LUMFISE-304924 format. One record per residue (C-alpha): x, z, y. Coordinates in steps of 0.05 Angstrom, whole numbers, padded with zeros to 5 digits, always signed. Layout:
N
XZY;...
END
This chain:
216
+00887+00632-00384;+00856+00685-00424;+00792+00683-00464;+00746+00746-00455;+00718+00774-00517;+00647+00768-00533;+00605+00834-00523;+00579+00857-00585;+00503+00879-00585;+00491+00960-00582;+00505+00980-00651;+00447+01014-00691;+00395+00975-00652;+00367+00946-00717;+00379+01013-00759;+00337+01052-00701;+00282+01007-00703;+00277+01020-00785;+00287+01089-00772;+00232+01088-00732;+00190+01044-00774;+00203+01097-00837;+00187+01158-00799;+00110+01125-00776;+00109+01101-00849;+00125+01179-00868;+00066+01199-00816;+00019+01157-00833;+00029+01179-00897;+00028+01258-00896;-00023+01273-00840;-00090+01241-00878;-00065+01275-00949;-00040+01340-00915;-00079+01355-00841;-00044+01353-00777;-00024+01426-00781;+00002+01417-00859;+00050+01375-00832;+00113+01398-00809;+00169+01359-00774;+00215+01375-00831;+00170+01340-00881;+00163+01277-00844;+00233+01270-00841;+00249+01286-00913;+00185+01237-00927;+00223+01182-00879;+00298+01203-00906;+00323+01224-00830;+00344+01278-00804;+00297+01324-00765;+00329+01306-00700;+00325+01229-00712;+00247+01248-00715;+00249+01292-00651;+00302+01230-00616;+00238+01180-00619;+00185+01219-00622;+00182+01288-00576;+00137+01321-00610;+00087+01317-00670;+00029+01310-00619;+00060+01245-00596;+00080+01228-00670;+00014+01239-00685;-00025+01193-00638;+00042+01133-00647;+00019+01134-00720;-00053+01124-00715;-00036+01069-00659;+00005+01031-00709;-00038+01030-00771;-00097+01008-00725;-00054+00954-00695;-00021+00930-00767;-00100+00920-00780;-00119+00901-00721;-00067+00864-00689;-00074+00841-00615;-00077+00770-00638;-00137+00771-00682;-00173+00786-00608;-00149+00720-00578;-00198+00664-00574;-00145+00602-00579;-00153+00528-00570;-00188+00500-00642;-00198+00575-00667;-00262+00543-00702;-00333+00578-00692;-00342+00646-00655;-00372+00670-00721;-00310+00658-00760;-00278+00705-00702;-00328+00754-00702;-00319+00754-00783;-00252+00767-00783;-00244+00828-00740;-00309+00859-00771;-00284+00848-00835;-00213+00887-00817;-00247+00936-00768;-00296+00957-00830;-00232+00957-00874;-00196+01005-00831;-00251+01058-00815;-00270+01057-00893;-00204+01067-00920;-00191+01136-00949;-00137+01144-00894;-00185+01143-00842;-00242+01177-00867;-00193+01244-00887;-00163+01247-00809;-00233+01235-00781;-00257+01291-00824;-00200+01332-00800;-00216+01329-00731;-00284+01340-00743;-00264+01406-00781;-00214+01420-00713;-00282+01409-00670;-00325+01463-00712;-00270+01511-00708;-00278+01521-00636;-00221+01541-00607;-00237+01487-00548;-00172+01446-00558;-00196+01376-00550;-00120+01349-00547;-00112+01321-00611;-00178+01280-00614;-00163+01257-00547;-00099+01231-00575;-00138+01202-00635;-00192+01170-00598;-00137+01136-00541;-00093+01113-00596;-00151+01080-00645;-00218+01068-00623;-00210+01063-00557;-00155+01013-00563;-00207+00977-00610;-00259+00980-00558;-00215+00958-00501;-00189+00899-00551;-00256+00871-00563;-00290+00880-00500;-00228+00830-00467;-00237+00777-00522;-00325+00782-00511;-00301+00763-00445;-00262+00707-00467;-00324+00683-00503;-00363+00688-00437;-00312+00641-00398;-00309+00594-00456;-00378+00582-00467;-00389+00617-00542;-00426+00674-00521;-00468+00703-00461;-00454+00772-00462;-00480+00809-00397;-00441+00877-00417;-00380+00866-00456;-00362+00931-00457;-00431+00966-00482;-00434+00899-00525;-00367+00912-00562;-00390+00990-00573;-00457+00960-00603;-00418+00918-00652;-00368+00976-00676;-00426+01023-00682;-00469+00970-00723;-00411+00961-00773;-00398+01029-00789;-00476+01048-00804;-00505+01080-00858;-00452+01064-00905;-00396+01104-00862;-00436+01158-00853;-00446+01174-00926;-00370+01162-00935;-00360+01219-00884;-00400+01266-00922;-00373+01253-00985;-00423+01225-01020;-00407+01147-01028;-00342+01140-01059;-00343+01070-01068;-00371+01015-01050;-00368+00938-01077;-00337+00886-01042;-00402+00847-01044;-00440+00904-01015;-00391+00902-00948;-00397+00827-00944;-00471+00831-00931;-00468+00891-00887;-00421+00864-00845;-00447+00786-00841;-00511+00816-00830;-00486+00855-00770;-00450+00791-00737;-00528+00755-00750;-00561+00807-00707;-00498+00808-00660;-00508+00728-00652;-00578+00733-00640;-00571+00776-00586;-00511+00732-00550;-00508+00666-00573;-00523+00619-00520;-00589+00606-00504;
END
C-alpha cells in the first residue's frame, strides 16, 4: 500500500501577505507626507522594497491603494473588537472611553491632519472630482461611524444605554470629540495639545453623552 505524500501549502502565501503589508505601510507613510499627486506607484514600490509589478498585483491602481491604506490605518487604531460589548466588559463608560481615546488619537495624528488638509485643498481646486474624497470617507469615517452605530445598538440591547437614534447619536459623539481642538489643528494654530487637555476634553464628551443616553 503506497502512501501519498502530503500536499505542501501554496508557495509564497506568507510572503505575499508580508509584501502586501509592506506596501500598505509605505502608502500610509507617503500619502500624508507628499499628497496623493506627489506619490507614484514607483515611489511606493521603492519604499516597500518590492517591484512595481508586485504593487499592481496587490492593488489595481493608486486610488485603490489609497483607500486600502486609509482603511488599514483606521482598523489598526480602531479595531472591530473595540466596538464589541462582551459579557464582563465592565461599565459602559470604560468602553466609551477606550473608543473615544482611540478616535481622538487617530484624528489628531499628523498623518490624519495632513490627509484631511490634502482633501480640502483638492476640493477647493474645484475640478469636480470627488472620487478620492469618497474613497477616504468610505474607508475611514463611514466605517468608524457604522462600527459605533452597531456598538450603540448592542448597548441598547443590553440595557447599558437608551439611544433612540443610534446612527445620529454616533455622529454626534464623534463630532463632539473633534470639537474646537481639532478645528484649531486643521487650520494650523494648534501644534501640540497636552495629554491632560486631551483627556479632560474626552471625559467631558463622555459625561455629556451619558447624561443624554444613560438609562433613566
